[in-house]
C-alpha positions in Angstrom: 0.2 -0.2 -0.2 1.0 3.7 -0.8 1.3 5.7 2.1 0.1 9.4 2.1 1.1 12.0 4.1 -1.7 14.3 5.6 -0.1 17.4 4.0 -0.1 15.8 0.5 -3.8 14.6 1.1 -5.0 18.1 1.5 -2.9 19.4 -1.3 -4.6 16.4 -3.4 -8.3 17.6 -2.2 -7.6 21.7 -3.1 -5.8 20.0 -6.5 -9.5 18.0 -7.1 -11.6 20.9 -6.3 -9.9 23.4 -8.7 -9.6 21.1 -11.4 -12.2 17.9 -11.6 -15.6 19.7 -12.8 -17.2 16.4 -13.7 -19.4 14.6 -11.3 -18.3 11.1 -11.0 -14.7 11.6 -11.2 -12.1 11.8 -8.8 -8.4 11.7 -9.1 -6.5 9.2 -10.1 -2.2 8.7 -10.1 -1.1 7.4 -13.5 2.4 6.2 -15.2 3.4 8.4 -17.8 5.9 7.8 -20.8 9.3 8.0 -19.3 8.4 6.5 -15.9 7.1 10.3 -14.4 3.5 10.2 -12.4 0.9 12.3 -13.4 -3.0 12.9 -11.8 -6.2 12.3 -14.3 -9.1 12.6 -13.6 -10.7 9.2 -13.6 -13.6 6.5 -12.6 -12.7 4.4 -10.1 -12.8 1.0 -10.7 -13.1 -2.2 -8.3 -9.5 -3.2 -8.6 -8.5 0.8 -7.3 -6.1 1.1 -4.3 -8.5 3.6 -2.8 -7.4 6.5 -0.7 -9.4 8.9 1.4 -9.4 11.6 3.8 -11.9 11.4 6.6 -15.0 12.7 4.4 -14.1 11.8 1.1 -11.8 9.9 -1.7 -8.9 11.7 -2.5 -7.0 10.0 -4.6 -7.4 6.3 -7.1 -4.1 3.9 -7.9 -4.9 0.9 -10.4 -3.6 -2.1 -8.8 -0.9 -2.5 -11.1 0.8 0.4 -10.2 0.1 0.3 -6.6 2.1 -2.9 -6.6 5.1 -0.8 -8.4 4.7 1.6 -5.7 4.1 -0.5 -2.7 5.6 1.0 0.2 6.0 4.2 -1.1 5.0 7.7 0.1 3.2 10.6 -1.4 4.3 14.1 -0.2 4.7 17.6 -1.1 7.7 19.6 -1.4 7.7 23.2 -1.4 9.8 25.1 -4.5 10.0 28.2 -6.2 7.3 27.5 -8.2 5.1 26.4 -5.7 4.2 23.0 -3.9 4.8 19.9 -5.9 3.7 16.4 -5.1 6.5 13.8 -5.1 6.9 10.2 -4.6 9.4 9.0 -1.7 11.0 5.3 -2.0 
């Protein structure tokens, strides 16, 4: 299972409210070409690893990607461009 820090959960919630405008969609962690991780809006699948805050689902991760990222931690880092999400292994 992937761990998500509280600060990363709050950031994911803010991204969701700012960018996901269609009902029924949630943020999904995806693997992009070149090995980079990204976020897309998507529907929940039965095999997804689902991460929640106390009130709401905040992130979906496909089972295959969750296996690859097992025991990693999603956190945020402050940069001069603002806060960014990053994965610690």
